[in-house]
PyMOL commands that place a pseudoatom at each C-alpha (Angstrom):
pseudoatom trace, name=CA, resn=MET, resi=1, chain=A, elem=C, hetatm=0, pos=[194.024, -81.873, 154.598]
pseudoatom trace, name=CA, resn=MET, resi=2, chain=A, elem=C, hetatm=0, pos=[196.106, -79.250, 156.431]
pseudoatom trace, name=CA, resn=LEU, resi=3, chain=A, elem=C, hetatm=0, pos=[195.954, -76.902, 153.425]
pseudoatom trace, name=CA, resn=ASN, resi=4, chain=A, elem=C, hetatm=0, pos=[192.141, -77.189, 153.364]
pseudoatom trace, name=CA, resn=ARG, resi=5, chain=A, elem=C, hetatm=0, pos=[191.955, -76.201, 157.044]
pseudoatom trace, name=CA, resn=ILE, resi=6, chain=A, elem=C, hetatm=0, pos=[194.204, -73.213, 156.470]
pseudoatom trace, name=CA, resn=SER, resi=7, chain=A, elem=C, hetatm=0, pos=[192.131, -72.151, 153.462]
pseudoatom trace, name=CA, resn=LEU, resi=8, chain=A, elem=C, hetatm=0, pos=[188.908, -72.526, 155.425]
pseudoatom trace, name=CA, resn=LEU, resi=9, chain=A, elem=C, hetatm=0, pos=[190.299, -70.548, 158.357]
pseudoatom trace, name=CA, resn=SER, resi=10, chain=A, elem=C, hetatm=0, pos=[191.460, -67.824, 155.973]
pseudoatom trace, name=CA, resn=VAL, resi=11, chain=A, elem=C, hetatm=0, pos=[187.991, -67.535, 154.431]
pseudoatom trace, name=CA, resn=VAL, resi=12, chain=A, elem=C, hetatm=0, pos=[186.336, -67.394, 157.860]
pseudoatom trace, name=CA, resn=ALA, resi=13, chain=A, elem=C, hetatm=0, pos=[188.799, -64.745, 159.078]
pseudoatom trace, name=CA, resn=LEU, resi=14, chain=A, elem=C, hetatm=0, pos=[188.264, -62.641, 155.948]
pseudoatom trace, name=CA, resn=ALA, resi=15, chain=A, elem=C, hetatm=0, pos=[184.483, -62.880, 156.305]
pseudoatom trace, name=CA, resn=ALA, resi=16, chain=A, elem=C, hetatm=0, pos=[184.675, -61.846, 159.967]
pseudoatom trace, name=CA, resn=PHE, resi=17, chain=A, elem=C, hetatm=0, pos=[186.897, -58.868, 159.117]
pseudoatom trace, name=CA, resn=THR, resi=18, chain=A, elem=C, hetatm=0, pos=[184.622, -57.778, 156.271]
pseudoatom trace, name=CA, resn=LEU, resi=19, chain=A, elem=C, hetatm=0, pos=[181.538, -57.906, 158.455]
pseudoatom trace, name=CA, resn=SER, resi=20, chain=A, elem=C, hetatm=0, pos=[183.203, -55.990, 161.289]
pseudoatom trace, name=CA, resn=HIS, resi=21, chain=A, elem=C, hetatm=0, pos=[184.586, -53.207, 159.020]
pseudoatom trace, name=CA, resn=PRO, resi=22, chain=A, elem=C, hetatm=0, pos=[181.758, -52.004, 156.793]
pseudoatom trace, name=CA, resn=VAL, resi=23, chain=A, elem=C, hetatm=0, pos=[182.568, -50.279, 153.540]
pseudoatom trace, name=CA, resn=ASP, resi=24, chain=A, elem=C, hetatm=0, pos=[179.920, -47.651, 154.294]
pseudoatom trace, name=CA, resn=ALA, resi=25, chain=A, elem=C, hetatm=0, pos=[182.144, -46.063, 156.961]
pseudoatom trace, name=CA, resn=ARG, resi=26, chain=A, elem=C, hetatm=0, pos=[184.821, -45.326, 154.356]
pseudoatom trace, name=CA, resn=ARG, resi=27, chain=A, elem=C, hetatm=0, pos=[182.220, -44.117, 151.868]
pseudoatom trace, name=CA, resn=GLY, resi=28, chain=A, elem=C, hetatm=0, pos=[180.855, -41.703, 154.505]
pseudoatom trace, name=CA, resn=GLU, resi=29, chain=A, elem=C, hetatm=0, pos=[184.316, -40.205, 154.939]
pseudoatom trace, name=CA, resn=GLN, resi=30, chain=A, elem=C, hetatm=0, pos=[184.632, -39.693, 151.189]
pseudoatom trace, name=CA, resn=ASP, resi=31, chain=A, elem=C, hetatm=0, pos=[181.209, -38.056, 151.053]
pseudoatom trace, name=CA, resn=ASP, resi=32, chain=A, elem=C, hetatm=0, pos=[182.184, -35.692, 153.876]
pseudoatom trace, name=CA, resn=VAL, resi=33, chain=A, elem=C, hetatm=0, pos=[185.344, -34.526, 152.138]
pseudoatom trace, name=CA, resn=ARG, resi=34, chain=A, elem=C, hetatm=0, pos=[183.532, -34.132, 148.794]
pseudoatom trace, name=CA, resn=GLN, resi=35, chain=A, elem=C, hetatm=0, pos=[180.881, -31.948, 150.414]
pseudoatom trace, name=CA, resn=ASP, resi=36, chain=A, elem=C, hetatm=0, pos=[183.481, -29.825, 152.202]
pseudoatom trace, name=CA, resn=MET, resi=37, chain=A, elem=C, hetatm=0, pos=[185.471, -29.399, 148.965]
pseudoatom trace, name=CA, resn=ALA, resi=38, chain=A, elem=C, hetatm=0, pos=[182.355, -28.464, 146.971]
pseudoatom trace, name=CA, resn=ALA, resi=39, chain=A, elem=C, hetatm=0, pos=[181.478, -25.869, 149.605]
pseudoatom trace, name=CA, resn=GLY, resi=40, chain=A, elem=C, hetatm=0, pos=[184.994, -24.420, 149.363]
pseudoatom trace, name=CA, resn=LYS, resi=41, chain=A, elem=C, hetatm=0, pos=[185.766, -25.308, 152.981]
pseudoatom trace, name=CA, resn=VAL, resi=42, chain=A, elem=C, hetatm=0, pos=[188.840, -27.466, 152.316]
pseudoatom trace, name=CA, resn=LYS, resi=43, chain=A, elem=C, hetatm=0, pos=[191.507, -28.066, 149.698]
pseudoatom trace, name=CA, resn=SER, resi=44, chain=A, elem=C, hetatm=0, pos=[191.441, -31.227, 147.638]
pseudoatom trace, name=CA, resn=LEU, resi=45, chain=A, elem=C, hetatm=0, pos=[193.351, -34.287, 148.763]
pseudoatom trace, name=CA, resn=ARG, resi=46, chain=A, elem=C, hetatm=0, pos=[195.540, -33.945, 145.656]
pseudoatom trace, name=CA, resn=GLU, resi=47, chain=A, elem=C, hetatm=0, pos=[196.589, -30.458, 146.696]
pseudoatom trace, name=CA, resn=ILE, resi=48, chain=A, elem=C, hetatm=0, pos=[197.412, -31.649, 150.203]
pseudoatom trace, name=CA, resn=GLU, resi=49, chain=A, elem=C, hetatm=0, pos=[199.316, -34.706, 148.971]
pseudoatom trace, name=CA, resn=SER, resi=50, chain=A, elem=C, hetatm=0, pos=[201.287, -32.689, 146.420]
pseudoatom trace, name=CA, resn=THR, resi=51, chain=A, elem=C, hetatm=0, pos=[202.858, -30.619, 149.193]
pseudoatom trace, name=CA, resn=VAL, resi=52, chain=A, elem=C, hetatm=0, pos=[203.248, -33.238, 151.936]
pseudoatom trace, name=CA, resn=VAL, resi=53, chain=A, elem=C, hetatm=0, pos=[204.249, -36.454, 150.155]
pseudoatom trace, name=CA, resn=PRO, resi=54, chain=A, elem=C, hetatm=0, pos=[207.436, -35.029, 148.564]
pseudoatom trace, name=CA, resn=ARG, resi=55, chain=A, elem=C, hetatm=0, pos=[208.605, -33.879, 152.021]
pseudoatom trace, name=CA, resn=MET, resi=56, chain=A, elem=C, hetatm=0, pos=[208.461, -37.436, 153.321]
pseudoatom trace, name=CA, resn=ARG, resi=57, chain=A, elem=C, hetatm=0, pos=[211.412, -38.740, 151.306]
pseudoatom trace, name=CA, resn=GLY, resi=58, chain=A, elem=C, hetatm=0, pos=[212.255, -42.399, 151.727]
pseudoatom trace, name=CA, resn=MET, resi=59, chain=A, elem=C, hetatm=0, pos=[208.914, -43.208, 153.327]
pseudoatom trace, name=CA, resn=GLN, resi=60, chain=A, elem=C, hetatm=0, pos=[206.098, -45.223, 151.824]
pseudoatom trace, name=CA, resn=TYR, resi=61, chain=A, elem=C, hetatm=0, pos=[202.759, -43.395, 151.649]
pseudoatom trace, name=CA, resn=LEU, resi=62, chain=A, elem=C, hetatm=0, pos=[199.971, -45.573, 153.070]
pseudoatom trace, name=CA, resn=GLY, resi=63, chain=A, elem=C, hetatm=0, pos=[197.026, -43.254, 152.433]
pseudoatom trace, name=CA, resn=PRO, resi=64, chain=A, elem=C, hetatm=0, pos=[194.781, -40.570, 153.889]
pseudoatom trace, name=CA, resn=GLU, resi=65, chain=A, elem=C, hetatm=0, pos=[191.972, -40.208, 156.397]
pseudoatom trace, name=CA, resn=TYR, resi=66, chain=A, elem=C, hetatm=0, pos=[189.705, -37.193, 156.797]
pseudoatom trace, name=CA, resn=ASP, resi=67, chain=A, elem=C, hetatm=0, pos=[188.115, -35.749, 159.933]
pseudoatom trace, name=CA, resn=PRO, resi=68, chain=A, elem=C, hetatm=0, pos=[185.097, -33.694, 158.824]
pseudoatom trace, name=CA, resn=THR, resi=69, chain=A, elem=C, hetatm=0, pos=[184.547, -32.154, 162.260]
pseudoatom trace, name=CA, resn=ALA, resi=70, chain=A, elem=C, hetatm=0, pos=[188.064, -30.710, 162.477]
pseudoatom trace, name=CA, resn=GLN, resi=71, chain=A, elem=C, hetatm=0, pos=[188.460, -30.458, 158.671]
pseudoatom trace, name=CA, resn=VAL, resi=72, chain=A, elem=C, hetatm=0, pos=[191.841, -32.137, 158.989]
pseudoatom trace, name=CA, resn=TYR, resi=73, chain=A, elem=C, hetatm=0, pos=[193.499, -34.644, 156.676]
pseudoatom trace, name=CA, resn=ARG, resi=74, chain=A, elem=C, hetatm=0, pos=[195.695, -37.315, 158.268]
pseudoatom trace, name=CA, resn=LEU, resi=75, chain=A, elem=C, hetatm=0, pos=[198.270, -38.768, 155.885]
pseudoatom trace, name=CA, resn=LYS, resi=76, chain=A, elem=C, hetatm=0, pos=[199.905, -42.028, 156.938]
pseudoatom trace, name=CA, resn=PHE, resi=77, chain=A, elem=C, hetatm=0, pos=[203.447, -43.061, 156.064]
pseudoatom trace, name=CA, resn=ILE, resi=78, chain=A, elem=C, hetatm=0, pos=[205.694, -45.941, 157.013]
pseudoatom trace, name=CA, resn=ASN, resi=79, chain=A, elem=C, hetatm=0, pos=[209.424, -45.672, 157.561]
pseudoatom trace, name=CA, resn=GLY, resi=80, chain=A, elem=C, hetatm=0, pos=[210.905, -49.090, 158.209]
pseudoatom trace, name=CA, resn=ASN, resi=81, chain=A, elem=C, hetatm=0, pos=[208.705, -50.471, 160.972]
pseudoatom trace, name=CA, resn=ARG, resi=82, chain=A, elem=C, hetatm=0, pos=[207.457, -47.080, 162.218]
pseudoatom trace, name=CA, resn=VAL, resi=83, chain=A, elem=C, hetatm=0, pos=[204.129, -45.524, 161.157]
pseudoatom trace, name=CA, resn=ILE, resi=84, chain=A, elem=C, hetatm=0, pos=[204.144, -41.731, 160.926]
pseudoatom trace, name=CA, resn=PHE, resi=85, chain=A, elem=C, hetatm=0, pos=[201.009, -39.590, 160.889]
pseudoatom trace, name=CA, resn=VAL, resi=86, chain=A, elem=C, hetatm=0, pos=[200.967, -36.118, 159.372]
pseudoatom trace, name=CA, resn=ASP, resi=87, chain=A, elem=C, hetatm=0, pos=[197.920, -34.010, 160.266]
pseudoatom trace, name=CA, resn=VAL, resi=88, chain=A, elem=C, hetatm=0, pos=[197.196, -31.233, 157.777]
pseudoatom trace, name=CA, resn=ASP, resi=89, chain=A, elem=C, hetatm=0, pos=[194.696, -28.384, 158.072]
pseudoatom trace, name=CA, resn=GLY, resi=90, chain=A, elem=C, hetatm=0, pos=[192.277, -28.937, 155.192]
pseudoatom trace, name=CA, resn=LYS, resi=91, chain=A, elem=C, hetatm=0, pos=[191.519, -25.223, 154.842]
pseudoatom trace, name=CA, resn=THR, resi=92, chain=A, elem=C, hetatm=0, pos=[195.088, -23.914, 154.660]
pseudoatom trace, name=CA, resn=GLY, resi=93, chain=A, elem=C, hetatm=0, pos=[197.216, -26.956, 153.841]
pseudoatom trace, name=CA, resn=VAL, resi=94, chain=A, elem=C, hetatm=0, pos=[199.461, -26.199, 156.840]
pseudoatom trace, name=CA, resn=VAL, resi=95, chain=A, elem=C, hetatm=0, pos=[200.997, -29.204, 158.609]
pseudoatom trace, name=CA, resn=LEU, resi=96, chain=A, elem=C, hetatm=0, pos=[199.594, -29.168, 162.128]
pseudoatom trace, name=CA, resn=ARG, resi=97, chain=A, elem=C, hetatm=0, pos=[201.426, -32.117, 163.588]
pseudoatom trace, name=CA, resn=GLN, resi=98, chain=A, elem=C, hetatm=0, pos=[203.738, -34.935, 162.603]
pseudoatom trace, name=CA, resn=ARG, resi=99, chain=A, elem=C, hetatm=0, pos=[204.122, -37.910, 164.886]
for i in range(1, 99): cmd.bond("trace and resi %d" % i, "trace and resi %d" % (i + 1))
show_as sticks, trace
zoom trace
């Protein structure tokens, strides 16, 4: 009985999360970066990752975000219990900020 309640609550929580975080928002970000890359405005994510990820030794890479207005990639890492953001200029590949 208790397991059924937990399972039901898990399904409801997952459904609520899915509805509140649409997949289209992520797809829009990917479309933005593809368009900027095709237009030659920014470097590819692979190029950016190939220079930044090796510098972050001992940290787990969580993934990227892209800001099309600023043309900046934000790479997220975790070191123990601390999340670290590395902002990289998409045009030049220069690290702008690490916090």
